[in-house]
C-alpha positions in Angstrom: -4.8 33.7 153.1 -7.8 33.5 151.0 -11.3 33.1 149.7 -14.4 35.1 150.0 -17.5 33.3 151.2 -21.1 34.1 150.5 -24.2 31.9 150.7 -23.6 28.6 148.8 -19.9 29.7 148.6 -19.8 30.5 144.9 -16.2 31.6 145.0 -13.7 32.1 142.2 -10.3 31.0 143.1 -7.4 30.7 140.8 -10.0 30.0 138.2 -11.6 27.2 140.2 -12.7 28.1 143.7 -9.9 29.6 145.7 -9.5 33.3 146.0 -6.0 34.4 147.2 -4.5 37.1 149.4 -1.1 38.4 148.7 1.1 41.2 149.8 4.7 42.5 149.4 7.3 42.2 152.1 10.2 44.3 153.2 13.5 43.0 154.6 15.0 43.9 158.0 18.1 46.0 157.8 20.3 43.5 159.6 20.4 39.7 159.9 22.4 37.4 162.2 25.1 35.5 160.4 27.4 33.0 161.9 28.2 29.3 161.6 27.9 27.1 164.5 29.7 27.6 167.8 31.8 30.6 168.4 30.9 34.0 167.4 28.0 35.0 165.2 28.2 38.3 163.4 25.5 40.9 162.7 26.0 42.3 159.3 24.0 44.9 157.3 21.6 43.5 154.7 23.8 44.7 151.8 26.6 42.6 153.2 24.4 39.6 152.7 23.9 40.6 149.1 27.6 41.3 148.4 29.0 38.5 150.5 31.4 36.0 148.9 29.6 33.2 147.1 29.4 30.2 149.5 27.9 27.8 147.0 25.7 27.9 144.0 23.5 25.1 142.7 23.0 27.1 139.5 24.0 30.4 138.0 20.8 32.0 139.3 20.9 30.7 142.9 23.8 31.7 145.2 24.1 30.8 148.9 25.0 33.8 151.0 25.4 32.3 154.4 23.9 30.2 157.2 23.2 30.3 160.9 22.3 27.6 163.5 18.9 28.1 165.0 18.9 25.1 167.3 20.3 21.6 167.1 18.9 20.2 163.9 17.7 23.5 162.4 19.7 25.9 160.3 18.8 29.2 158.6 20.2 29.5 155.1 20.1 32.6 153.0 20.2 32.6 149.2 20.3 35.2 146.4 18.2 34.3 143.4 18.3 36.2 140.0 15.0 36.1 138.3 13.4 37.8 135.3 12.8 41.0 137.2 15.9 41.2 139.3 17.4 39.8 142.4 15.4 38.1 145.1 16.4 37.0 148.6 15.3 33.7 150.0 15.4 32.5 153.6 15.3 28.7 154.1 15.0 26.8 157.4 16.6 23.4 156.9 15.3 20.9 159.5 17.2 17.6 160.0 14.3 15.1 160.4 16.8 12.5 161.8 17.9 14.8 164.6 16.2 13.6 167.8 16.2 17.2 169.3 14.1 19.0 166.7 10.7 18.5 165.2 8.1 20.2 163.0 4.5 20.8 164.0 1.6 23.0 163.1 0.9 26.2 165.0 -2.8 27.1 165.2 -4.5 30.4 165.9 -4.7 31.3 169.6 -4.6 28.6 172.2 -4.3 26.0 169.4 -7.8 26.6 168.1 -9.4 27.5 164.7 -11.4 30.7 164.3 -8.9 32.5 166.5 -6.4 34.0 164.0 -3.0 35.1 165.2 0.3 36.2 163.6 3.1 33.8 162.9 5.2 35.5 165.5 2.3 35.3 168.0 1.8 31.6 167.5 5.5 30.9 167.7 5.7 32.8 171.0 2.7 31.1 172.4 3.8 27.6 171.5 7.6 28.1 172.1 8.6 27.6 168.5 12.2 28.5 167.7 11.2 29.3 164.1 8.1 29.3 161.9 6.4 30.5 158.8 2.8 31.2 157.7 0.8 28.1 156.7 -2.3 27.1 154.8 -4.8 29.0 152.7 -8.0 30.0 154.4 -11.3 31.8 153.7 -10.6 35.4 154.8 -14.3 36.2 155.1 -15.1 33.1 157.0 -14.5 32.0 160.6 -10.9 31.2 160.1 -10.2 27.5 159.4 -7.7 26.1 157.0 -8.7 24.9 153.5 -6.5 21.9 153.7 -6.0 19.1 156.1 -4.1 19.6 159.4 -2.6 17.2 161.9 -0.9 18.7 165.0 0.8 16.6 167.8 -0.6 13.5 166.0 -4.2 14.7 166.3 -6.4 15.3 163.2 -7.7 18.8 163.4 -8.9 19.5 159.9 -9.6 17.3 156.9 -8.6 18.0 153.2 -11.2 20.0 151.2 -12.8 18.5 148.1 -10.7 20.7 145.7 -8.6 19.8 142.8 -4.8 19.6 143.0 -4.4 20.8 146.6 -1.3 19.2 148.2 -0.3 18.7 151.8 3.0 18.3 153.6 3.3 15.7 156.3 5.9 14.1 158.5 5.3 10.7 160.1 6.2 10.0 163.7 9.3 8.2 162.5 10.5 11.3 160.7 9.6 10.5 157.1 8.3 13.5 155.1 5.5 13.4 152.4 4.1 15.8 149.9 0.9 14.3 148.6 -2.7 14.9 147.9 -4.9 13.4 150.6 -8.6 12.5 150.9 -10.7 11.9 154.0 -12.8 8.9 154.7 -14.9 8.5 157.8 -18.1 7.0 159.2 -20.4 7.6 162.1 -21.9 4.4 163.5 -25.0 4.7 165.7 -25.8 2.3 168.6 -28.5 0.6 166.4 -25.8 -0.5 164.0 -26.6 2.0 161.2 -23.9 4.3 159.8 -23.5 7.4 157.8 -20.4 8.8 156.1 -18.5 11.7 157.5 -17.7 14.4 155.0 -15.0 16.2 157.0 -13.8 17.7 160.2 -13.8 21.4 161.3 -14.4 22.8 157.9 -15.7 26.2 156.9 -18.2 26.2 154.1 -16.8 26.2 150.5 -17.7 25.1 147.0 -16.4 21.6 146.2 -14.9 21.0 142.8 -14.9 17.2 142.4 -18.1 16.0 144.0 -20.5 18.0 141.9 -22.2 19.6 144.8 -22.6 23.4 144.8 -22.2 23.5 148.6 -19.8 21.6 150.8 -22.3 20.8 153.6 -25.3 19.8 151.4 -26.7 16.4 152.6 -23.5 16.0 154.5 -22.4 15.3 158.1 -19.3 17.1 159.5 -17.7 16.6 162.8 -16.6 19.6 164.9 -14.2 19.2 167.8 -13.0 21.5 170.6 -10.3 22.7 168.1 -13.2 24.8 166.6 -13.6 27.7 169.1 -16.5 29.7 167.4 -20.0 29.0 168.5 -21.2 29.0 164.8 -20.3 26.0 162.7 -20.0 27.3 159.9 -21.6 30.6 159.5 -22.9 30.1 155.9 -25.3 27.2 155.5 -27.3 25.9 152.5 -30.1 24.7 154.8 -30.9 24.9 158.5 -28.7 22.2 160.2 -29.5 19.7 162.9 -26.6 19.5 165.4 -25.9 16.6 167.7 -23.6 16.8 170.8 -21.7 13.6 171.6 -19.8 13.4 174.9 -17.8 10.4 175.9 -19.3 8.4 173.1 -23.0 9.1 174.0 -25.4 11.6 172.4 -26.3 14.2 175.1 -28.1 16.8 173.1 -29.9 17.1 169.8 -31.0 20.3 168.2 -33.4 19.6 165.4 -33.4 22.2 162.6 -31.3 24.5 164.8 -27.8 25.0 165.9 -26.6 24.2 169.4 -25.8 27.6 170.9 -22.5 26.5 172.5 -18.8 25.9 171.9 -17.6 22.3 171.6 -16.7 20.8 175.0 -13.3 19.2 175.6 -14.9 15.8 176.3 -16.9 15.6 173.1 -17.7 16.7 169.6 -20.6 18.1 167.6 -22.0 16.5 164.5 -23.5 19.1 162.1 -25.9 17.6 159.6 -27.8 18.9 156.6 -30.4 17.4 154.3 -30.1 13.6 154.1 -27.6 13.6 156.8 -30.0 15.5 159.1 -32.7 12.9 158.3 -30.4 10.1 159.3 -29.5 11.9 162.5 -33.1 12.5 163.5 -33.8 8.8 162.9 -30.7 7.2 164.6 -28.9 9.7 166.8 -31.2 10.3 169.8 -30.2 11.3 173.3 -28.7 8.4 175.1 -27.7 6.7 171.9 -24.1 5.5 171.7 -22.0 6.8 168.8 -18.8 5.6 167.3 -16.7 7.5 164.7 -14.0 6.0 162.5 -11.9 7.9 160.0 -8.6 8.0 158.2 -6.7 9.8 155.4 -5.8 8.2 152.1 -3.0 9.1 149.7 -4.5 9.8 146.3 -1.5 8.7 144.2 -1.1 5.3 145.9 -4.4 4.6 147.5 -2.7 3.8 150.8 -4.5 4.5 154.0 -2.9 6.8 156.6 -3.9 6.8 160.2 -3.6 10.5 161.4 -2.3 9.2 164.8 0.8 7.9 163.0 1.6 11.5 161.7 3.8 13.9 163.6 2.2 16.8 161.6 0.4 17.7 158.4 -0.4 21.0 156.9 -2.3 21.8 153.7 -1.0 23.9 150.8 -1.7 24.6 147.2 -0.1 23.3 144.0 2.9 21.0 143.8 6.0 22.8 142.6 8.9 20.2 142.5 8.8 16.5 142.0 11.7 14.1 141.7 14.1 17.1 142.0 12.6 18.8 138.9 10.1 21.5 138.2 6.7 19.9 137.6 3.4 21.0 136.1 1.1 22.9 138.5 -1.6 20.7 140.0 -4.2 23.5 139.9 -4.6 26.9 138.2 -2.3 29.6 139.5 -3.9 32.5 137.8 -5.0 34.3 140.9 -1.6 33.8 142.6 0.6 34.7 139.6 3.0 37.6 139.3 6.3 38.3 141.0 5.5 38.0 144.7 6.8 37.1 148.1 6.3 33.3 148.5 6.2 30.6 151.1 6.8 26.9 150.4 7.7 23.5 151.9 9.7 20.6 150.6 12.1 17.8 151.5 15.4 16.3 150.2 15.9 13.2 148.1 17.1 11.1 151.0 14.1 12.4 153.1 16.5 13.6 155.8 15.9 17.3 155.4 12.7 19.4 155.4 13.0 22.8 153.8 10.8 25.7 155.1 11.1 28.4 152.5 10.2 32.1 152.4 11.1 34.5 149.5 11.0 38.2 150.3 9.7 41.1 148.3 10.9 44.6 149.2 13.4 47.3 148.3 16.2 44.7 148.2 14.3 41.7 146.9 11.9 41.7 143.9 10.2 38.5 144.8 9.7 35.6 142.4 7.1 34.0 140.1 5.9 30.5 140.9 8.0 29.2 138.1 11.1 31.0 139.6 10.2 29.6 143.0 10.3 26.1 141.4 13.8 26.8 140.1 15.0 28.1 143.4 13.6 25.0 145.2 15.3 22.7 142.7 18.6 24.6 143.1 18.7 24.3 146.9 18.1 20.6 146.9 14.3 20.1 147.2 13.3 16.7 145.9 9.5 17.2 146.3 7.8 20.4 147.4 4.6 22.4 147.4 3.4 26.0 147.5 2.0 27.5 150.8 0.0 30.7 151.3 2.3 33.6 150.5 2.1 37.2 149.3 1.1 39.5 152.1 0.9 36.5 154.5 4.6 35.7 153.9 6.2 35.8 157.3 9.1 34.0 158.8 10.3 34.2 162.4 13.6 32.7 163.7 15.3 32.6 167.0 18.9 34.0 167.0 21.6 32.2 168.9 21.3 33.1 172.6 17.8 34.5 172.3 14.8 33.0 174.0 12.1 33.9 171.5 11.8 34.0 167.7 11.6 37.4 166.0 11.0 38.5 162.4 13.6 37.2 160.0 12.7 40.1 157.7 10.1 42.8 157.9 6.7 42.2 156.3 5.2 44.6 153.8 3.8 46.5 156.8 7.1 46.9 158.6 7.0 44.9 161.8 3.2 44.3 161.6 2.3 40.7 160.9 -0.9 39.5 159.3 -3.2 37.3 161.4 -3.6 33.9 159.9 -5.1 30.5 160.9 -2.0 28.3 161.1 1.7 28.1 160.5 4.6 25.6 160.5 6.6 25.7 163.7 10.1 24.4 164.4 10.5 23.1 168.0 13.5 22.0 170.0 13.2 19.0 172.4 16.8 19.1 173.6 17.6 18.9 177.3 19.4 21.8 179.0 23.0 21.7 178.0 26.3 23.2 179.0 27.7 26.5 177.9 29.1 26.3 174.4 29.6 29.9 173.4 28.0 33.3 173.3 27.2 36.1 170.8 27.5 39.8 170.6 24.5 41.5 168.9 24.2 45.2 168.2 25.1 48.0 165.8 27.6 47.0 163.1 27.8 50.6 161.9 27.9 53.8 163.9 28.0 57.4 163.0 30.4 59.7 164.9 28.9 60.5 168.2 26.3 57.7 167.9 25.9 55.4 170.9 25.7 51.7 170.0 23.5 49.1 171.7 25.0 45.7 172.3 24.0 42.5 174.1 25.9 39.5 175.3 24.0 36.2 175.1 25.1 32.6 175.7 24.0 29.3 174.1 24.6 25.7 175.1 25.8 22.7 173.2 22.4 22.2 171.6 22.5 25.8 170.4 19.7 26.8 172.8 19.8 29.8 175.2 22.0 29.6 178.2 21.4 31.9 181.1 24.2 34.4 181.5 22.4 36.7 183.9 25.0 36.1 186.5 27.9 36.4 184.1 30.0 39.6 184.4 31.0 40.9 181.0 33.9 43.3 180.2 33.8 45.3 176.9 36.9 46.5 175.1 37.6 48.3 171.9 40.7 47.4 169.8 40.9 51.1 168.8 39.3 53.6 171.3 40.1 56.5 168.9 37.5 55.0 166.5 35.1 53.2 168.9 35.2 54.2 172.5 34.0 52.2 175.5 33.3 53.9 178.7 31.1 52.6 181.6 29.6 50.0 179.3 28.6 52.6 176.7 30.0 52.1 173.2 30.3 55.2 171.1 31.5 56.1 167.6 34.5 58.5 167.8 35.9 58.9 164.3 35.7 57.1 160.9 37.2 53.7 160.7 36.7 50.1 161.9 37.4 48.6 165.3 36.9 45.3 166.9 34.6 45.2 169.9 35.3 42.4 172.4 33.1 41.1 175.1 34.8 38.7 177.6 33.9 36.8 180.7 36.5 34.6 182.2 38.0 32.4 179.5 35.0 33.0 177.1 35.0 35.9 174.7 33.3 37.0 171.5 34.2 39.7 169.0 32.4 41.8 166.4 33.7 44.5 164.1 32.1 47.9 164.3 32.6 50.5 161.5 32.2 54.2 162.2 31.0 55.9 159.0 32.6 59.0 157.7 31.3 61.6 155.4 32.2 59.5 152.3 29.5 57.0 153.4 26.7 59.6 153.7 24.3 60.4 150.9 22.2 62.9 152.8 22.0 64.7 156.2 18.8 66.3 157.3 18.1 68.6 160.3 14.4 68.5 161.2 12.3 70.3 158.6 15.2 72.3 157.4 13.5 75.6 158.0 12.6 77.9 160.8 11.9 81.5 162.0 14.8 84.0 162.2 13.5 85.6 165.4 15.3 86.0 168.7 14.1 83.3 171.1 12.9 81.0 168.4 13.4 77.3 169.1 13.4 74.9 166.2 13.5 71.1 166.5 16.5 69.7 164.5 16.6 65.9 164.9 19.3 64.7 162.7 18.7 61.9 160.1 21.6 60.6 158.1 21.0 58.4 155.1 23.9 56.2 154.1 24.9 55.3 150.6 23.7 51.7 151.1 20.2 53.0 152.0 20.2 52.9 155.8 18.6 55.7 157.7 20.2 56.5 161.0 19.1 59.0 163.7 21.9 60.7 165.5 22.0 63.5 168.1 22.5 67.0 166.9 25.3 67.3 169.5 27.4 65.0 167.2 27.6 67.8 164.6 29.8 70.9 164.6 27.5 73.9 164.2 28.1 77.2 162.5 25.6 80.1 162.6 25.5 82.8 159.9 23.3 85.8 160.3 22.6 85.2 163.9 24.0 83.8 167.1 22.5 80.6 168.4 23.1 77.2 170.0 22.1 73.6 169.4 21.5 71.2 172.2 19.4 68.0 172.6 18.2 68.3 169.0 16.9 71.8 169.4 18.2 75.0 167.7 17.8 78.2 169.7 18.1 81.6 168.1 19.7 83.9 170.7 20.2 87.2 168.7 19.8 88.2 165.1 22.4 90.2 163.3 21.2 93.7 162.2 19.6 93.9 158.8 19.7 90.1 158.2 16.7 88.6 156.5 18.1 85.1 156.0 20.1 83.0 158.5 21.9 79.7 158.1 22.5 77.1 160.8 25.1 74.7 159.3 25.8 71.4 161.1 28.7 69.3 159.8 29.2 65.6 160.3 32.8 64.9 159.4 32.5 67.8 157.0 29.2 66.7 155.4 26.7 69.5 155.9 23.1 69.7 157.0 21.4 73.1 156.9 18.5 74.9 158.5 17.3 78.0 156.7 15.9 80.7 158.9 13.8 83.5 157.5 12.5 86.6 159.1 9.3 85.9 157.1 9.2 82.2 157.8 8.4 79.5 155.2 6.3 81.2 152.6 3.8 78.4 151.8 2.6 77.2 155.2 -1.2 76.5 155.1 -1.1 76.3 151.3 -4.5 74.7 151.6 -6.5 74.0 154.8 -9.9 73.7 153.0 -11.5 76.3 155.2 -12.3 78.7 152.2 -12.3 76.5 149.1 -13.7 78.4 146.1 -12.9 75.8 143.4 -14.8 72.5 142.7 -13.7 69.2 144.1 -14.8 66.1 142.1 -14.6 62.3 142.4 -13.2 60.5 139.3 -11.8 57.0 138.6 -9.9 55.2 135.9 -12.0 52.0 136.2 -15.6 51.3 135.3 -17.6 50.2 138.3 -15.6 52.3 140.9 -17.8 54.8 142.6 -17.3 57.3 145.4 -17.4 60.9 146.5 -15.0 63.7 147.0 -16.1 66.8 148.9 -15.0 69.4 151.5 -16.8 68.6 154.7 -16.8 69.6 158.4 -15.0 67.0 160.5 -17.3 65.8 163.2 -15.2 64.8 166.2 -11.7 63.8 167.4 -8.7 65.4 165.8 -9.5 68.2 163.4 -13.0 68.5 164.9 -15.0 71.3 163.4 -12.3 71.8 160.8 -13.1 71.6 157.1 -11.3 68.7 155.4 -11.3 67.1 152.0 -13.0 63.7 152.3 -12.6 61.0 149.7 -14.8 57.9 150.0 -14.6 55.0 147.5 -16.2 51.7 146.6 -14.1 49.5 144.2 -16.2 46.4 144.8 -17.4 46.3 141.2 -14.2 47.4 139.6 -11.3 45.3 138.3 -7.6 45.6 137.5 -5.5 48.5 138.9 -8.2 50.8 140.4 -7.9 54.5 141.3 -10.2 56.7 143.4 -9.3 60.4 142.7 -10.2 63.5 144.6 -9.7 66.0 141.7 -9.0 69.7 142.5 -10.5 72.4 140.4 -11.8 70.2 137.6 -8.9 69.3 135.3 -6.9 72.5 136.2 -5.7 71.8 139.7 -4.6 74.3 142.2 -1.4 76.3 141.5 1.8 76.0 143.4 3.9 79.1 142.5 7.3 78.4 144.1 9.6 75.4 143.8 9.0 72.9 146.6 11.3 70.3 148.1 8.7 68.5 150.2 5.0 68.4 151.0 3.4 68.0 154.4 -0.2 66.9 154.7 -2.5 65.6 157.4 -4.2 62.4 156.4 -7.0 60.5 158.1 -6.3 56.8 157.2 -8.7 53.9 156.9 -6.2 51.1 157.3 -7.2 49.8 153.9 -3.6 48.9 153.0 -4.2 50.8 149.7 -1.6 53.1 148.2 -1.9 56.9 148.7 -0.6 59.3 146.1 -0.7 62.9 144.9 -0.4 64.0 141.3 1.1 67.3 140.0 1.5 68.8 136.6 4.4 71.2 136.0 4.8 74.3 133.9 5.8 72.2 130.8 2.8 69.9 131.1 4.9 67.1 132.7 3.1 64.9 135.2 4.8 64.0 138.5 3.6 61.7 141.2 4.3 61.8 145.0 4.0 58.7 147.1 2.4 59.8 150.3 2.1 56.3 151.7 2.9 53.0 150.0 0.4 51.4 152.4 -2.4 53.1 154.4 -1.7 51.0 157.5 -3.2 53.3 160.1 -6.6 54.6 161.3 -7.2 58.2 162.3 -5.2 61.3 161.6 -1.4 61.6 161.1 0.9 64.0 159.4 2.8 62.7 156.3 5.9 64.4 154.9 7.1 63.4 151.5 10.2 64.4 149.6 9.8 66.3 146.3 13.4 67.2 145.6 13.9 64.5 143.0 10.8 65.3 140.9 12.8 67.7 138.7 9.7 69.7 137.7 9.4 73.3 136.5 7.2 75.8 138.3 4.6 77.1 138.7 3.1 73.6 139.0 -0.4 72.4 139.8 -1.6 69.9 142.4 -4.3 68.1 140.5 -5.3 65.1 142.5 -5.1 63.3 145.8 -6.0 59.6 145.4 -6.1 56.0 146.6 -4.8 53.1 144.5 -5.8 49.5 144.8 -3.2 47.6 142.7 -4.1 44.5 140.8 -1.7 42.1 142.4 -2.9 40.6 145.7 -6.0 42.7 145.4 -8.1 40.8 147.9 -5.7 41.6 150.7 -6.6 45.3 150.6 -10.0 46.9 151.3 -12.0 47.8 148.3 -14.2 50.3 150.2 -13.0 53.0 152.5 -12.8 56.6 153.4 -9.8 58.9 153.8 -9.5 62.6 154.5 -6.9 65.4 153.9 -6.2 68.6 155.7 -3.5 71.3 156.2 -1.4 70.9 153.0 1.8 72.8 153.1 4.9 72.9 151.0 8.5 73.4 152.0 10.0 75.9 149.6 13.4 76.8 150.9 14.4 78.4 147.6 12.1 81.3 148.5 13.6 81.9 151.9 15.3 85.3 152.2 14.3 86.6 148.8 14.4 90.1 150.1 18.2 90.0 150.1 18.5 88.7 146.6 19.1 91.0 143.6 17.5 91.0 140.1 19.3 92.0 137.0 21.8 91.2 134.3 25.5 90.7 134.4 28.0 90.0 131.6 31.6 88.6 131.7 34.0 87.8 128.9 36.4 84.9 128.8 39.9 86.1 129.7 38.8 89.7 130.7 38.9 91.0 134.3 35.8 93.1 133.7 32.2 92.5 134.7 29.2 94.6 133.7 26.3 94.5 136.1 23.1 96.1 134.9 25.1 98.2 132.5 27.8 99.3 135.0 31.3 98.0 134.4 33.3 96.7 137.4 36.9 95.5 137.6 37.4 92.0 138.9 40.7 90.4 140.0 40.2 87.0 138.2 39.0 86.5 134.7 36.5 83.8 133.6 38.2 80.9 131.8 37.4 77.7 129.9 39.0 74.4 130.5 38.1 71.1 128.9 34.9 72.6 127.5 33.7 74.0 130.8 33.5 77.7 131.8 34.8 78.7 135.2 34.1 82.0 137.0 35.2 83.6 140.3 32.0 83.0 142.3 32.6 86.0 144.6 31.6 88.5 141.9 28.5 86.5 140.8 27.3 86.6 144.4 28.2 90.3 144.7 26.0 91.0 141.7 23.0 88.9 142.6 23.1 88.5 146.3 24.5 85.7 148.5 27.8 84.9 150.1 30.6 82.4 150.0 33.0 81.1 152.6 36.3 79.4 152.0 37.8 76.6 154.2 41.4 76.3 153.3 42.0 73.2 155.4 39.3 71.2 153.6 39.7 73.1 150.3 36.0 73.6 150.5 33.9 76.6 149.3 30.4 77.0 150.8 28.0 79.1 148.7 24.8 80.5 150.2 22.1 82.3 148.3 18.5 82.4 149.6 17.4 78.9 150.4 20.4 77.2 148.8 23.5 76.1 150.5 26.1 74.4 148.4 29.5 72.8 149.4 32.0 72.4 146.6 35.5 70.9 147.1 38.5 71.7 144.9 39.2 68.8 142.6 36.0 66.8 143.5 33.1 66.2 141.2 30.7 65.7 144.0 28.9 68.5 145.9 26.6 68.8 148.8 23.4 70.7 147.9 21.1 71.4 150.9 22.3 68.4 152.7 22.2 65.9 149.8 25.1 64.5 147.9 25.1 65.3 144.2 27.4 64.4 141.3 28.8 66.8 138.8 30.7 66.5 135.5 33.2 69.2 136.6 35.0 70.2 139.8 36.2 73.6 141.2 39.8 74.7 140.6 42.2 77.1 142.2 44.1 79.4 139.9 46.3 82.3 140.9 45.1 82.1 144.5 41.4 82.5 143.5 38.9 79.7 143.5 37.0 79.3 140.3 33.8 77.3 140.1 31.9 75.7 137.2 29.6 78.5 136.0 26.6 76.6 134.8 26.5 74.2 137.7 26.5 77.0 140.3 24.4 79.6 138.5 21.6 77.2 137.7 21.5 75.8 141.2 21.3 79.4 142.5 18.3 80.2 140.4 20.0 82.2 137.5 19.9 81.6 133.8 23.1 81.5 131.7 23.5 82.5 128.1 26.7 81.9 126.1 27.7 83.9 123.0 30.3 81.8 121.2 31.5 84.5 118.8 32.3 87.1 121.5 33.0 84.5 124.3 30.5 86.5 126.4 28.6 85.1 129.4 25.3 86.6 130.3 23.7 85.9 133.7 20.2 86.9 134.6 18.2 86.6 137.8 
């Protein structure tokens, strides 16, 4: 989207007059892949990325797959390697020679300007089977496109007087064009006089070629019923005179004032300023007949174009590809530079195919520069193409086979939230109702053990449009019930492996492969907050979240895990852990849930988590200040009493900011205790904080400084996309900082790229900061002191007292191994051996570690970690790598080379 708009519209845009809105996108976790008839297959995103190469137009662009949307429209997916990494592109290829498909422009709500709506909303309203966001528009104005627009053969908006702005059009006989267009029109009064028309349904802007500082100066514009707002437009250089024409006759004249009305269906309003207003007063009186004539003209050829001969037209930005090659930009791209999500349109050399292009930017796709977008378009076969509004507006919706409506092809930057825009390009089917051709199975392609899958059975006809299967009886069957079970229509993962799920009805059937993930596919397993109170009767929520190695997060029921309780007796049911009784003298309890052997742990302490309510701002004795990195950024940071709603009458830290006069990457800091920060004594694995959002779409962060002076940053929210209070939990386990640390700042970031799509002014607030410090749980049972062992000797000295041990420390391949039992006896903790799995589980305070004999991977507090060495078994005793275990358990190790002596301290 774009532009800002003040009086006289002095707007800077890519160096000339168009300001730009951009944002980053994320990709949906699964996409529908399948050729034509027969079975489509849902596969995880990473399978797209690693799929066999289907075709490659160049070394940088690789086709990953394709899917029929409807007769004449196909969704293609490509991988593109750019300067900053891999990008994913989704292209809708439309066969303009197919009689059952057409392109048209989707407009706002009810097909009107000034009524912005999301791409998905417009597609749903108009029945489009696919669509993308469209033209640029002035984000602070009423909501009309900058470029020209023809929809259903009707001219709705005329091109703006701006340099280098291209448009994409398709004639009614299916011939595409990417050209610069101009508008020419006249109004002829009944007395024979005439005046030129400057345009139709235009918001105010600053022309670049006419020399005028204001688009409506001395000009006459026509507004039709496609313009819903009463005001036309809201920023004027002079007071206008407006004339209502109905059925070719002037019915109202409002001299030096606006007509306080919307445009009726049977007429139009002429808005005049300056010389045009003088003409109107002299020649356009009530009862006078009026005739309008207008057309478009192609700049490059001078040929005239009758809008009624166009099937559709939509405005865009610079040309990108011409004659199948990258071409010079037709206008400055400074404000839309960088590596971004992008949208574009183009057509093939033979003019048979139109290409509707969207490039994603998210965790799996880095986006592309405009130059890289040119390369991508050239590689996929675009002969001539142009740039559309992209960045944060980049949205594509497509209809899967068998579905009745189009859904997001990939998530936007804000998840499933789509930005409201003025228009988009829609793909429509005109095919009649056909006969059943096939059907599809859609649902989970991966399951965890015990996880229930959701699957649907949908039919499509010979035009690839939905076919009603509501009366079709479907039977589900698994090729291997031991892996994937089917009972009463419920599909459930039973054990690791892959099975084929078949849905059949009569002679028709469809299949899909379902993989049940084992422990080897899990990177982490989390049970609720991971902490709780070791008190009889305590109930702790333990929803289970598994994260797979390919980045998927999957919620599973706690009942799918096998639970073990140490230090207490308890039970887990329906994602809730209940402490029944506590063993005598126990200060620390462990609830260990295993998924295929992979452990999640809940630490329970008689004293609870030590740092709850680390800061609730009720009794702040240190200063809180506002600072920024950028000149021109102002604001305040202070502890205030919350007025109403959530947190009413509670003291909170409030940060307000105004970045209007700043530039570049701008920060607004709430700085705690000057430059010193507030001290966090114990090691923390996560932070919890209540945040009152302002839906500014800015970035929210926290800054810490560790005991060595190292700075660490915590991403609290990549996008502040909410209003009101909510609790944010952020992981800190990967920061690798030393304690005590200091929380120095809480702050908002407005990044430089796509800056106009985020608010530059706003106010956020913080309350109830707490840290999860499981390493401090149960410290009462831990011991302090010094222990020494010597390689090859079955003797251990603990705080000066010698003790005989039955297995001596040893070295192998440069690593030192010790019998862990005696280390835990000396410093507190316990170990459990599972002979069947060759696994030793070590527990000490807030640490639970699973080590497996011969494996260099370990599970530490529910997270998979790699190691350079593995445990070994020698003489019936399990020996573990000393440094790995001792340092994870909070001890220090000293090695004396000459005496081969190991010294442990805690």
